DSSP file (Angstrom, degrees, kcal/mol; ACC not computed):
  #  RESIDUE AA STRUCTURE BP1 BP2  ACC     N-H-->O    O-->H-N    N-H-->O    O-->H-N    TCO  KAPPA ALPHA  PHI   PSI    X-CA   Y-CA   Z-CA
    1    1 A M              0   0    0      0, 0.0     2,-0.4     0, 0.0    18,-0.1   0.000 360.0 360.0 360.0 147.4   95.5   77.0   95.4
    2    2 A E  E     -A   20   0A   0     18,-1.9    18,-2.9     2,-0.0     2,-0.4  -0.982 360.0-129.6-131.3 141.1   95.1   79.9   97.8
    3    3 A R  E     -A   19   0A   0     -2,-0.4     2,-0.4    16,-0.2    16,-0.2  -0.750  24.7-170.6 -89.5 137.6   92.0   81.9   98.8
    4    4 A K  E     -A   18   0A   0     14,-1.9    14,-1.5    -2,-0.4     2,-0.3  -0.995  15.8-135.8-130.6 126.8   92.3   85.6   98.6
    5    5 A A  E     +A   17   0A   0     -2,-0.4     2,-0.3    12,-0.2    12,-0.2  -0.592  32.0 164.7 -81.5 142.8   89.7   88.1   99.9
    6    6 A F  E     -A   16   0A   0     10,-2.4    10,-3.1    -2,-0.3     2,-0.4  -0.986  41.6-101.9-154.4 154.0   88.8   91.0   97.7
    7    7 A K  E     +A   15   0A   0     -2,-0.3     8,-0.2     8,-0.2    67,-0.1  -0.652  52.2 146.5 -81.0 126.5   86.1   93.6   97.5
    8    8 A D        +     0   0    0      6,-0.6     2,-0.3    -2,-0.4     7,-0.1  -0.421  37.8  66.4-162.6  75.0   83.6   92.8   94.8
    9    9 A S  S    S-     0   0    0      5,-0.1    68,-0.1    61,-0.1     7,-0.1  -0.878  94.8 -55.0-167.0-160.2   80.0   93.7   95.4
   10   10 A Q  S    S+     0   0    0     -2,-0.3     2,-0.4     1,-0.1     0, 0.0   0.691 118.5  35.1 -71.6 -18.8   77.5   96.5   95.8
   11   11 A S  S >  S-     0   0    0      1,-0.0     3,-1.6     3,-0.0    -3,-0.2  -0.986  74.3-130.5-137.3 145.0   79.4   98.0   98.7
   12   12 A T  T 3  S+     0   0    0     -2,-0.4    -1,-0.0     1,-0.3    -2,-0.0   0.537 106.4  68.7 -71.6  -2.5   83.1   98.4   99.4
   13   13 A E  T 3  S+     0   0    0      2,-0.0     2,-0.3    -6,-0.0    -1,-0.3   0.591  88.3  76.0 -90.4 -10.8   82.3   97.0  102.8
   14   14 A Q    <   -     0   0    0     -3,-1.6    -6,-0.6     0, 0.0     2,-0.3  -0.735  67.9-153.1-102.2 150.8   81.4   93.5  101.5
   15   15 A Y  E     -A    7   0A   0     -2,-0.3     2,-0.3    -8,-0.2    -8,-0.2  -0.847  10.3-167.6-123.8 156.9   84.0   91.0  100.4
   16   16 A S  E     -A    6   0A   0    -10,-3.1   -10,-2.4    -2,-0.3     2,-0.3  -0.845  19.5-128.6-128.0 168.8   84.2   88.0   98.1
   17   17 A T  E     -A    5   0A   0     -2,-0.3     2,-0.4   -12,-0.2   -12,-0.2  -0.902  18.2-170.4-121.2 156.5   86.8   85.3   97.7
   18   18 A Q  E     -A    4   0A   0    -14,-1.5   -14,-1.9    -2,-0.3     2,-0.5  -0.996  26.7-118.8-142.3 141.5   88.6   84.1   94.7
   19   19 A I  E     -A    3   0A   0     -2,-0.4   -16,-0.2   -16,-0.2    -2,-0.0  -0.731  30.5-166.5 -82.5 126.3   90.9   81.2   94.1
   20   20 A I  E     -A    2   0A   0    -18,-2.9   -18,-1.9    -2,-0.5     2,-0.1  -0.959  19.4-125.9-115.4 125.1   94.3   82.4   93.0
   21   21 A P        -     0   0    0      0, 0.0     9,-1.6     0, 0.0     2,-0.4  -0.423  26.6-153.5 -68.0 142.0   96.7   79.8   91.6
   22   22 A T  B     -B   29   0B   0      7,-0.2     2,-0.6    -2,-0.1     7,-0.2  -0.872  22.0-108.7-116.2 154.5  100.1   79.7   93.3
   23   23 A N     >  -     0   0    0      5,-2.5     4,-2.4    -2,-0.4     5,-0.4  -0.695  25.8-151.5 -78.2 116.6  103.4   78.7   92.0
   24   24 A K  T  4 S+     0   0    0     -2,-0.6    -1,-0.2     1,-0.2    -2,-0.0   0.804  88.0  59.7 -62.9 -30.2  104.2   75.3   93.7
   25   25 A S  T  4 S+     0   0    0      1,-0.2    -1,-0.2     3,-0.1    -2,-0.0   0.887 129.3   5.8 -71.6 -38.9  107.9   75.8   93.6
   26   26 A N  T  4 S-     0   0    0     -3,-0.4    -2,-0.2     2,-0.1    -1,-0.2   0.316  93.8-124.5-128.9  10.2  108.2   79.0   95.7
   27   27 A N     <  +     0   0    0     -4,-2.4     2,-0.3     1,-0.2    -3,-0.2   0.768  59.0 144.4  56.5  33.5  104.5   79.4   96.8
   28   28 A T        -     0   0    0     -5,-0.4    -5,-2.5     1,-0.0     2,-0.3  -0.734  56.3-103.2 -99.9 153.9  104.2   82.9   95.4
   29   29 A I  B     -B   22   0B   0     -2,-0.3    -7,-0.2    -7,-0.2    -1,-0.0  -0.568  27.7-138.9 -76.5 133.5  101.0   84.2   93.9
   30   30 A L        -     0   0    0     -9,-1.6    -1,-0.0    -2,-0.3     2,-0.0  -0.842  23.8-130.9 -92.0 118.6  101.0   84.4   90.1
   31   31 A P        -     0   0    0      0, 0.0     2,-0.2     0, 0.0    34,-0.1  -0.330  15.1-117.1 -71.4 150.7   99.3   87.6   88.9
   32   32 A K        -     0   0    0     32,-0.9     2,-0.6    31,-0.2    34,-0.1  -0.602  23.1-135.3 -78.9 148.0   96.7   87.7   86.3
   33   33 A V        -     0   0    0     -2,-0.2     2,-0.4     8,-0.0    31,-0.1  -0.939  21.5-167.3-107.6 120.6   97.5   89.6   83.1
   34   34 A H        -     0   0    0     -2,-0.6     7,-2.2    33,-0.0     2,-0.4  -0.843   2.1-158.1-106.4 142.8   94.7   91.8   81.9
   35   35 A T  E     -C   40   0C   0     -2,-0.4     2,-0.4     5,-0.2     5,-0.2  -0.927   8.7-172.0-121.1 147.9   94.7   93.4   78.5
   36   36 A R  E >  S-C   39   0C   0      3,-1.8     3,-1.8    -2,-0.4     8,-0.1  -0.990  78.5  -7.6-134.1 126.5   92.8   96.4   77.3
   37   37 A G  T 3  S-     0   0    0     -2,-0.4     3,-0.1     1,-0.3    -1,-0.0   0.786 126.8 -59.9  61.9  27.3   92.8   97.3   73.6
   38   38 A G  T 3  S+     0   0    0      1,-0.3     2,-0.3     0, 0.0    -1,-0.3   0.506 114.6 109.2  80.4   4.5   95.3   94.6   72.8
   39   39 A H  E <  S-C   36   0C   0     -3,-1.8    -3,-1.8     2,-0.0    -1,-0.3  -0.819  81.8 -96.4-112.7 153.3   98.0   96.2   75.1
   40   40 A N  E  >  -C   35   0C   0     -2,-0.3     4,-2.1    -5,-0.2     3,-0.3  -0.500  35.2-130.1 -63.7 134.4   99.3   94.9   78.4
   41   41 A A  H  > S+     0   0    0     -7,-2.2     4,-2.6     1,-0.2     5,-0.3   0.835 105.0  57.6 -60.4 -35.9   97.3   96.8   81.1
   42   42 A T  H  > S+     0   0    0     -8,-0.3     4,-2.0     1,-0.2    -1,-0.2   0.919 109.0  44.2 -62.3 -43.9  100.4   97.8   83.0
   43   43 A T  H  > S+     0   0    0     -3,-0.3     4,-1.6     2,-0.2    -2,-0.2   0.911 113.7  50.9 -66.1 -42.9  101.8   99.6   79.9
   44   44 A A  H  X S+     0   0    0     -4,-2.1     4,-0.9     1,-0.2    -2,-0.2   0.915 113.6  43.4 -65.3 -43.2   98.5  101.2   79.1
   45   45 A T  H >X S+     0   0    0     -4,-2.6     4,-1.5     1,-0.2     3,-0.6   0.914 109.8  55.1 -71.4 -40.1   97.9  102.6   82.6
   46   46 A A  H 3< S+     0   0    0     -4,-2.0    -1,-0.2    -5,-0.3    -2,-0.2   0.876 111.1  45.2 -61.6 -36.6  101.5  103.8   83.2
   47   47 A A  H 3< S+     0   0    0     -4,-1.6    -1,-0.3    -5,-0.2    -2,-0.2   0.704 113.2  51.6 -79.4 -17.9  101.3  105.9   80.0
   48   48 A S  H << S+     0   0    0     -4,-0.9     2,-0.3    -3,-0.6    -2,-0.2   0.727  92.2  77.7 -94.9 -23.2   97.9  107.4   80.7
   49   49 A F  S  < S-     0   0    0     -4,-1.5     2,-0.4    -3,-0.1     7,-0.0  -0.635  74.7-125.0 -93.8 144.4   98.1  108.7   84.2
   50   50 A K    >>  -     0   0    0     -2,-0.3     4,-1.7     1,-0.1     3,-1.3  -0.743  27.1-128.4 -77.7 133.8   99.6  111.9   85.4
   51   51 A D  T 34 S+     0   0    0     -2,-0.4    -1,-0.1     1,-0.3     5,-0.1   0.807 105.6  52.8 -55.9 -35.1  102.0  111.0   88.1
   52   52 A E  T 34 S+     0   0    0      1,-0.1    67,-0.4    66,-0.1    -1,-0.3   0.720 109.6  48.3 -78.9 -20.7  100.6  113.5   90.6
   53   53 A D  T <4 S+     0   0    0     -3,-1.3    66,-0.7     1,-0.2    67,-0.4   0.918 117.4  19.6 -85.2 -46.6   96.9  112.3   90.2
   54   54 A L     <  -     0   0    0     -4,-1.7     2,-0.9    63,-0.2    63,-0.2  -0.933  66.4-127.0-131.9 149.0   97.2  108.5   90.6
   55   55 A D     >  -     0   0    0     61,-3.2     4,-1.7    -2,-0.3     3,-0.4  -0.820  20.7-165.5 -93.2 105.9   99.7  106.0   91.9
   56   56 A V  H  > S+     0   0    0     -2,-0.9     4,-2.7     1,-0.2     5,-0.2   0.868  84.6  58.9 -64.3 -36.9  100.2  103.6   89.1
   57   57 A E  H  > S+     0   0    0      1,-0.2     4,-2.3     2,-0.2    -1,-0.2   0.890 103.8  51.5 -61.0 -38.5  101.9  101.0   91.3
   58   58 A T  H  > S+     0   0    0     -3,-0.4     4,-2.2     2,-0.2    -1,-0.2   0.927 112.0  47.0 -62.4 -44.8   98.8  100.8   93.5
   59   59 A L  H  X S+     0   0    0     -4,-1.7     4,-2.5     2,-0.2    -2,-0.2   0.871 109.7  52.6 -65.5 -38.1   96.6  100.2   90.4
   60   60 A H  H  X S+     0   0    0     -4,-2.7     4,-1.8     2,-0.2    -1,-0.2   0.909 108.7  51.6 -63.0 -41.1   99.0   97.6   89.0
   61   61 A Q  H  X S+     0   0    0     -4,-2.3     4,-1.0     1,-0.2    -2,-0.2   0.938 110.3  48.0 -61.7 -46.4   98.8   95.8   92.3
   62   62 A L  H >X S+     0   0    0     -4,-2.2     4,-2.1     1,-0.2     3,-0.8   0.918 109.5  53.4 -58.1 -44.3   95.0   95.8   92.2
   63   63 A E  H 3< S+     0   0    0     -4,-2.5    -1,-0.2     1,-0.3    -2,-0.2   0.834 109.5  49.1 -60.3 -32.9   95.1   94.6   88.6
   64   64 A S  H 3< S+     0   0    0     -4,-1.8   -32,-0.9    -3,-0.2    -1,-0.3   0.668 114.3  45.4 -81.6 -15.9   97.3   91.7   89.6
   65   65 A E  H << S+     0   0    0     -4,-1.0     2,-0.3    -3,-0.8    -2,-0.2   0.757 115.8  26.7-100.2 -28.8   95.0   90.7   92.5
   66   66 A I  S  < S-     0   0    0     -4,-2.1    -1,-0.1    -5,-0.1   -34,-0.1  -0.877  89.3 -84.1-133.5 165.7   91.5   90.8   91.1
   67   67 A S     >  -     0   0    0     -2,-0.3     4,-2.4     1,-0.1     5,-0.2  -0.272  37.4-119.2 -65.3 155.5   89.8   90.4   87.8
   68   68 A L  H  > S+     0   0    0      1,-0.2     4,-2.6     2,-0.2     5,-0.2   0.865 114.6  53.6 -62.3 -38.4   89.6   93.4   85.6
   69   69 A I  H  > S+     0   0    0      2,-0.2     4,-2.1     1,-0.2    -1,-0.2   0.924 110.2  46.8 -64.6 -44.0   85.8   93.3   85.7
   70   70 A A  H  > S+     0   0    0      2,-0.2     4,-2.7     1,-0.2    -2,-0.2   0.903 111.9  51.3 -64.7 -40.6   85.8   93.4   89.5
   71   71 A L  H  X S+     0   0    0     -4,-2.4     4,-2.7     2,-0.2     5,-0.2   0.920 109.6  49.0 -63.3 -43.8   88.3   96.2   89.5
   72   72 A K  H  X S+     0   0    0     -4,-2.6     4,-2.3     2,-0.2    -1,-0.2   0.904 112.0  49.7 -62.2 -39.0   86.2   98.3   87.1
   73   73 A R  H  X S+     0   0    0     -4,-2.1     4,-2.3     2,-0.2    -2,-0.2   0.921 112.8  46.5 -64.5 -44.0   83.2   97.6   89.3
   74   74 A L  H  X S+     0   0    0     -4,-2.7     4,-2.6     2,-0.2    -2,-0.2   0.894 111.6  50.3 -63.7 -42.6   85.0   98.6   92.4
   75   75 A I  H  X S+     0   0    0     -4,-2.7     4,-2.7     2,-0.2    -2,-0.2   0.911 110.1  51.2 -64.5 -42.2   86.5  101.8   90.8
   76   76 A N  H  X S+     0   0    0     -4,-2.3     4,-2.4    -5,-0.2    -2,-0.2   0.932 111.6  47.4 -58.8 -46.6   83.0  102.8   89.7
   77   77 A L  H  X S+     0   0    0     -4,-2.3     4,-2.8     1,-0.2     5,-0.2   0.900 110.9  51.4 -62.0 -41.6   81.7  102.3   93.2
   78   78 A F  H  X S+     0   0    0     -4,-2.6     4,-2.4     2,-0.2    -2,-0.2   0.913 110.0  50.1 -59.8 -44.6   84.6  104.3   94.6
   79   79 A I  H  X S+     0   0    0     -4,-2.7     4,-2.0     2,-0.2    -2,-0.2   0.932 113.4  44.8 -61.5 -47.1   83.9  107.1   92.2
   80   80 A E  H  X S+     0   0    0     -4,-2.4     4,-1.8     1,-0.2    -2,-0.2   0.931 115.2  47.4 -65.1 -44.8   80.1  107.2   93.1
   81   81 A E  H  X S+     0   0    0     -4,-2.8     4,-2.7     1,-0.2    -1,-0.2   0.861 109.5  54.3 -65.5 -35.0   80.9  107.0   96.9
   82   82 A T  H  X S+     0   0    0     -4,-2.4     4,-2.8    -5,-0.2    -1,-0.2   0.898 105.4  52.6 -66.4 -40.7   83.5  109.7   96.6
   83   83 A K  H  X S+     0   0    0     -4,-2.0     4,-1.7     2,-0.2    -1,-0.2   0.924 112.9  44.9 -58.7 -45.3   81.0  112.1   94.9
   84   84 A T  H  X S+     0   0    0     -4,-1.8     4,-2.3     1,-0.2    -2,-0.2   0.921 112.9  50.9 -62.8 -45.2   78.6  111.5   97.8
   85   85 A R  H  X S+     0   0    0     -4,-2.7     4,-2.4     1,-0.2    -2,-0.2   0.890 107.0  53.3 -62.2 -41.1   81.4  111.9  100.4
   86   86 A L  H  X S+     0   0    0     -4,-2.8     4,-2.0     1,-0.2    -1,-0.2   0.892 110.3  48.2 -62.7 -40.3   82.6  115.2   98.8
   87   87 A N  H  X S+     0   0    0     -4,-1.7     4,-2.3     2,-0.2    -1,-0.2   0.888 110.5  51.2 -65.7 -39.3   79.0  116.5   99.2
   88   88 A N  H  X S+     0   0    0     -4,-2.3     4,-2.8     2,-0.2    -2,-0.2   0.890 108.7  52.0 -64.1 -38.7   78.9  115.3  102.8
   89   89 A I  H  X S+     0   0    0     -4,-2.4     4,-2.3     2,-0.2    -2,-0.2   0.926 110.0  48.1 -64.6 -43.9   82.2  117.1  103.5
   90   90 A T  H  X S+     0   0    0     -4,-2.0     4,-2.2     2,-0.2    -2,-0.2   0.924 114.4  46.6 -62.3 -44.8   80.8  120.3  102.1
   91   91 A C  H  X S+     0   0    0     -4,-2.3     4,-2.0     2,-0.2     6,-0.2   0.920 111.9  50.1 -64.2 -44.6   77.6  120.0  104.1
   92   92 A A  H  X>S+     0   0    0     -4,-2.8     5,-2.5     1,-0.2     4,-0.6   0.890 111.4  48.9 -64.6 -38.6   79.4  119.1  107.3
   93   93 A Q  H ><5S+     0   0    0     -4,-2.3     3,-0.8    -5,-0.2    -1,-0.2   0.913 110.7  50.1 -65.5 -42.4   81.7  122.1  106.9
   94   94 A A  H 3<5S+     0   0    0     -4,-2.2    -2,-0.2     1,-0.2    -1,-0.2   0.822 114.0  45.7 -64.4 -32.1   78.8  124.5  106.3
   95   95 A E  H 3<5S-     0   0    0     -4,-2.0    -1,-0.2    -5,-0.2    -2,-0.2   0.502 110.9-121.5 -88.2  -4.7   77.0  123.1  109.4
   96   96 A G  T <<5 +     0   0    0     -3,-0.8     2,-1.5    -4,-0.6    -3,-0.2   0.748  60.0 150.5  71.0  23.2   80.2  123.3  111.5
   97   97 A D     >< +     0   0    0     -5,-2.5     4,-2.5    -6,-0.2    -1,-0.2  -0.644  14.4 171.1 -90.7  82.1   80.0  119.6  112.2
   98   98 A W  H  > S+     0   0    0     -2,-1.5     4,-2.7     1,-0.2     5,-0.2   0.827  73.5  56.1 -64.5 -33.6   83.7  118.9  112.7
   99   99 A Q  H  > S+     0   0    0      2,-0.2     4,-2.3     1,-0.2    -1,-0.2   0.951 111.9  41.4 -65.0 -47.8   83.2  115.4  113.9
  100  100 A R  H  > S+     0   0    0      2,-0.2     4,-2.5     1,-0.2    -2,-0.2   0.897 115.0  52.3 -64.3 -40.1   81.3  114.4  110.8
  101  101 A L  H  X S+     0   0    0     -4,-2.5     4,-2.6     2,-0.2     5,-0.2   0.919 110.2  48.0 -60.7 -44.5   83.7  116.3  108.6
  102  102 A R  H  X S+     0   0    0     -4,-2.7     4,-2.9     2,-0.2    -2,-0.2   0.916 111.3  50.5 -63.5 -42.9   86.6  114.5  110.2
  103  103 A R  H  X S+     0   0    0     -4,-2.3     4,-2.3     2,-0.2    -2,-0.2   0.916 113.0  45.7 -62.1 -44.0   84.9  111.1  109.8
  104  104 A E  H  X S+     0   0    0     -4,-2.5     4,-2.5     2,-0.2    -2,-0.2   0.917 114.6  47.4 -64.2 -45.4   84.2  111.8  106.1
  105  105 A A  H  X S+     0   0    0     -4,-2.6     4,-2.4     2,-0.2    -2,-0.2   0.892 112.2  50.8 -63.6 -41.6   87.7  113.1  105.4
  106  106 A H  H  X S+     0   0    0     -4,-2.9     4,-2.0    -5,-0.2    -2,-0.2   0.930 112.4  45.5 -64.6 -44.7   89.2  110.1  107.2
  107  107 A T  H  X S+     0   0    0     -4,-2.3     4,-2.6     1,-0.2     5,-0.2   0.900 113.0  50.2 -66.4 -39.9   87.2  107.6  105.2
  108  108 A L  H  X S+     0   0    0     -4,-2.5     4,-2.9     1,-0.2     5,-0.3   0.886 106.9  56.0 -63.5 -38.8   87.9  109.4  102.0
  109  109 A K  H  X S+     0   0    0     -4,-2.4     4,-1.9     2,-0.2    -2,-0.2   0.938 111.2  43.2 -57.2 -48.3   91.6  109.3  102.8
  110  110 A S  H  X S+     0   0    0     -4,-2.0     4,-2.0     2,-0.2    -2,-0.2   0.935 115.7  46.5 -66.2 -46.8   91.6  105.6  103.2
  111  111 A A  H  X S+     0   0    0     -4,-2.6     4,-1.4     1,-0.2     6,-0.2   0.922 111.6  51.4 -62.6 -44.0   89.5  104.9  100.1
  112  112 A A  H  <>S+     0   0    0     -4,-2.9     5,-2.6     1,-0.2     3,-0.3   0.902 110.2  50.1 -61.0 -39.9   91.5  107.2   97.9
  113  113 A G  H ><5S+     0   0    0     -4,-1.9     3,-1.2    -5,-0.3    -1,-0.2   0.887 105.5  56.1 -65.1 -37.6   94.7  105.5   99.0
  114  114 A A  H 3<5S+     0   0    0     -4,-2.0    -1,-0.2     1,-0.3    -2,-0.2   0.817 113.3  41.2 -64.3 -30.5   93.3  102.1   98.2
  115  115 A F  T 3<5S-     0   0    0     -4,-1.4    -1,-0.3    -3,-0.3    -2,-0.2   0.187 118.2-106.5-105.9  15.7   92.6  103.1   94.6
  116  116 A G  T < 5S+     0   0    0     -3,-1.2   -61,-3.2     1,-0.2     2,-1.8   0.622  71.9 140.7  77.7  13.2   95.8  105.0   94.1
  117  117 A A     >< +     0   0    0     -5,-2.6     4,-2.6   -63,-0.2   -63,-0.2  -0.552  21.8 167.0 -86.0  73.1   94.3  108.6   94.2
  118  118 A K  H  >  +     0   0    0     -2,-1.8     4,-2.5     1,-0.2    -1,-0.2   0.838  66.8  50.4 -69.2 -37.6   97.3  109.8   96.1
  119  119 A R  H  > S+     0   0    0    -66,-0.7     4,-2.3   -67,-0.4    -1,-0.2   0.919 114.4  46.7 -64.1 -41.5   96.8  113.6   95.8
  120  120 A L  H  > S+     0   0    0    -67,-0.4     4,-2.9     2,-0.2     5,-0.2   0.916 111.7  51.7 -63.9 -43.3   93.2  113.2   97.0
  121  121 A Q  H  X S+     0   0    0     -4,-2.6     4,-2.2     1,-0.2    -2,-0.2   0.926 111.0  46.9 -57.7 -46.8   94.5  110.9   99.8
  122  122 A E  H  X S+     0   0    0     -4,-2.5     4,-2.0     2,-0.2    -1,-0.2   0.883 113.1  49.1 -64.6 -40.4   97.0  113.5  100.9
  123  123 A H  H  X S+     0   0    0     -4,-2.3     4,-2.2     2,-0.2    -2,-0.2   0.932 112.8  47.1 -63.9 -46.8   94.4  116.4  100.7
  124  124 A A  H  X S+     0   0    0     -4,-2.9     4,-2.8     1,-0.2    -2,-0.2   0.861 109.6  54.7 -64.7 -35.0   91.9  114.3  102.7
  125  125 A Q  H  X S+     0   0    0     -4,-2.2     4,-2.6    -5,-0.2    -1,-0.2   0.907 108.3  48.2 -64.5 -41.6   94.6  113.5  105.2
  126  126 A R  H  X S+     0   0    0     -4,-2.0     4,-2.5     2,-0.2    -2,-0.2   0.909 112.5  48.9 -64.5 -40.7   95.4  117.2  105.8
  127  127 A L  H  X S+     0   0    0     -4,-2.2     4,-2.2     2,-0.2    -2,-0.2   0.918 110.6  50.6 -63.0 -44.6   91.7  117.9  106.2
  128  128 A D  H  X S+     0   0    0     -4,-2.8     4,-2.2     1,-0.2    -2,-0.2   0.931 111.9  47.8 -56.1 -48.7   91.4  115.0  108.7
  129  129 A Q  H  X S+     0   0    0     -4,-2.6     4,-2.1     1,-0.2    -2,-0.2   0.904 110.4  51.0 -63.2 -42.8   94.4  116.4  110.7
  130  130 A C  H  X>S+     0   0    0     -4,-2.5     5,-2.3     1,-0.2     4,-0.9   0.871 109.7  50.9 -64.7 -35.3   93.0  119.9  110.7
  131  131 A C  H  <5S+     0   0    0     -4,-2.2     3,-0.5     2,-0.2    -1,-0.2   0.912 109.7  49.8 -64.3 -42.7   89.7  118.6  112.0
  132  132 A M  H  <5S+     0   0    0     -4,-2.2    -2,-0.2     1,-0.2    -1,-0.2   0.880 116.2  42.7 -63.7 -36.2   91.5  116.7  114.7
  133  133 A N  H  <5S-     0   0    0     -4,-2.1    -1,-0.2    -5,-0.1    -2,-0.2   0.534 108.9-123.8 -89.0  -7.6   93.4  120.0  115.6
  134  134 A G  T  <5 +     0   0    0     -4,-0.9     2,-1.5    -3,-0.5    -3,-0.2   0.797  51.3 159.9  70.4  29.6   90.4  122.2  115.3
  135  135 A D     >< +     0   0    0     -5,-2.3     4,-2.2     1,-0.2    -1,-0.2  -0.639  11.9 177.0 -86.2  83.6   92.1  124.5  112.8
  136  136 A S  H  > S+     0   0    0     -2,-1.5     4,-2.0     1,-0.2    -1,-0.2   0.793  73.3  57.0 -65.0 -31.5   88.9  126.1  111.3
  137  137 A D  H  > S+     0   0    0      2,-0.2     4,-1.5     1,-0.2    -1,-0.2   0.952 112.9  39.8 -64.6 -48.7   90.7  128.4  108.9
  138  138 A K  H  > S+     0   0    0      1,-0.2     4,-2.9     2,-0.2     5,-0.3   0.867 111.3  59.2 -68.4 -35.8   92.6  125.6  107.2
  139  139 A I  H  X S+     0   0    0     -4,-2.2     4,-2.6     1,-0.2     5,-0.2   0.927 104.8  49.8 -57.1 -46.0   89.5  123.4  107.3
  140  140 A Q  H  X S+     0   0    0     -4,-2.0     4,-2.0     2,-0.2    -1,-0.2   0.917 113.4  44.8 -60.9 -45.3   87.5  125.9  105.3
  141  141 A G  H  X S+     0   0    0     -4,-1.5     4,-1.7     2,-0.2    -2,-0.2   0.914 114.9  47.7 -64.8 -44.2   90.3  126.2  102.6
  142  142 A L  H  X S+     0   0    0     -4,-2.9     4,-1.2     1,-0.2    -2,-0.2   0.890 111.2  51.5 -65.1 -39.1   90.8  122.5  102.4
  143  143 A T  H  < S+     0   0    0     -4,-2.6     4,-0.5    -5,-0.3     3,-0.4   0.910 110.4  48.8 -65.2 -42.4   87.0  121.9  102.1
  144  144 A K  H  < S+     0   0    0     -4,-2.0     4,-0.3     1,-0.2     3,-0.3   0.845 117.1  40.8 -65.8 -33.9   86.7  124.4   99.3
  145  145 A S  H  X S+     0   0    0     -4,-1.7     4,-1.1     1,-0.2     3,-0.4   0.559  88.6  88.5 -95.7  -7.3   89.6  122.9   97.3
  146  146 A I  H  X S+     0   0    0     -4,-1.2     4,-2.4    -3,-0.4     3,-0.4   0.859  84.7  56.7 -63.4 -34.8   89.0  119.2   97.8
  147  147 A G  H  > S+     0   0    0     -4,-0.5     4,-2.3    -3,-0.3    -1,-0.2   0.890 104.9  51.1 -62.3 -39.1   86.7  119.0   94.7
  148  148 A S  H  4 S+     0   0    0     -3,-0.4    -1,-0.2    -4,-0.3    -2,-0.2   0.726 112.6  47.1 -73.7 -19.8   89.3  120.3   92.4
  149  149 A V  H  X S+     0   0    0     -4,-1.1     4,-0.7    -3,-0.4    -2,-0.2   0.835 114.1  47.1 -81.0 -38.2   91.8  117.8   93.8
  150  150 A A  H  X S+     0   0    0     -4,-2.4     4,-2.6     1,-0.2     3,-0.3   0.885  99.1  68.9 -73.2 -38.1   89.3  114.9   93.4
  151  151 A T  H  X S+     0   0    0     -4,-2.3     4,-2.7     1,-0.2     5,-0.2   0.880  98.1  46.6 -54.9 -50.8   88.1  115.7   89.9
  152  152 A P  H  > S+     0   0    0      0, 0.0     4,-2.1     0, 0.0    -1,-0.2   0.895 115.3  47.3 -62.7 -37.6   91.3  114.8   87.9
  153  153 A A  H  X S+     0   0    0     -4,-0.7     4,-2.6    -3,-0.3    -2,-0.2   0.933 113.8  46.6 -66.4 -47.2   91.8  111.5   89.8
  154  154 A L  H  X S+     0   0    0     -4,-2.6     4,-2.4     1,-0.2     5,-0.2   0.904 113.2  49.4 -63.1 -42.0   88.1  110.5   89.4
  155  155 A E  H  X S+     0   0    0     -4,-2.7     4,-2.2    -5,-0.3    -1,-0.2   0.906 111.1  49.1 -62.9 -42.3   88.2  111.3   85.7
  156  156 A A  H  X S+     0   0    0     -4,-2.1     4,-2.5    -5,-0.2     5,-0.2   0.920 112.8  48.0 -65.1 -43.0   91.4  109.4   85.1
  157  157 A L  H  X S+     0   0    0     -4,-2.6     4,-2.2     1,-0.2    -2,-0.2   0.926 112.8  47.9 -63.5 -42.9   90.0  106.4   86.9
  158  158 A A  H  < S+     0   0    0     -4,-2.4    -1,-0.2     1,-0.2    -2,-0.2   0.882 113.9  48.3 -64.5 -37.1   86.7  106.5   85.0
  159  159 A R  H  < S+     0   0    0     -4,-2.2    -1,-0.2    -5,-0.2    -2,-0.2   0.904 117.7  38.7 -70.7 -42.1   88.6  106.9   81.7
  160  160 A E  H  < S+     0   0    0     -4,-2.5    -2,-0.2     1,-0.2    -1,-0.2   0.749 127.3  33.8 -82.8 -24.7   91.1  104.0   82.3
  161  161 A Y  S  < S-     0   0    0     -4,-2.2    -1,-0.2    -5,-0.2    -2,-0.1  -0.491  79.7-175.0-130.1  62.3   88.6  101.6   84.0
  162  162 A P        -     0   0    0      0, 0.0     2,-0.4     0, 0.0    -3,-0.1  -0.311   7.6-159.5 -64.0 141.7   85.2  102.3   82.2
  163  163 A F        -     0   0    0     -5,-0.1     2,-0.4   -91,-0.1    -2,-0.0  -0.975  11.7-176.1-126.2 134.5   82.4  100.3   83.8
  164  164 A S        -     0   0    0     -2,-0.4   -91,-0.0     1,-0.1   -92,-0.0  -0.984  27.7-135.9-129.2 145.6   79.0   99.5   82.2
  165  165 A Q              0   0    0     -2,-0.4    -1,-0.1     1,-0.2   -92,-0.0   0.629 360.0 360.0 -74.0 -12.9   76.1   97.7   83.9
  166  166 A S              0   0    0     -3,-0.0    -1,-0.2     0, 0.0    -3,-0.0   0.481 360.0 360.0 -76.1 360.0   75.5   95.4   80.9
């Protein structure tokens, strides 16, 4: 048996551990198979996402590493934190606070990548880079358009990984 750290709590900054069975013959981790609606989760997700919105392989990797309930909880937390972060980006841009804007964009870039929101990750990365370079014209355009890039990814994640508190 092997211990594997994964995020599973009220904040994406806290970690839990889970025992993952390993194959004794070659010591590789055996992934869990999750099903939704009677279908293999891998098949269901691959057919549901637009290729440009989400990276299916990243989501498949997450599905194989943590329980589906934990993944749904983490995705819900990511969605809520992203909404807050998008608001913070808009406020920082309006206030001309490039350092705060860069920090928010950088954090969003990392979180989006972790949950397979690749278009959002790329957009946040461009915003981060423009903040670093002080390119105020591009910063303004990227800040205005980041919500329209985030929305399809967040909606797809919420649809495919619905979370309820009960």
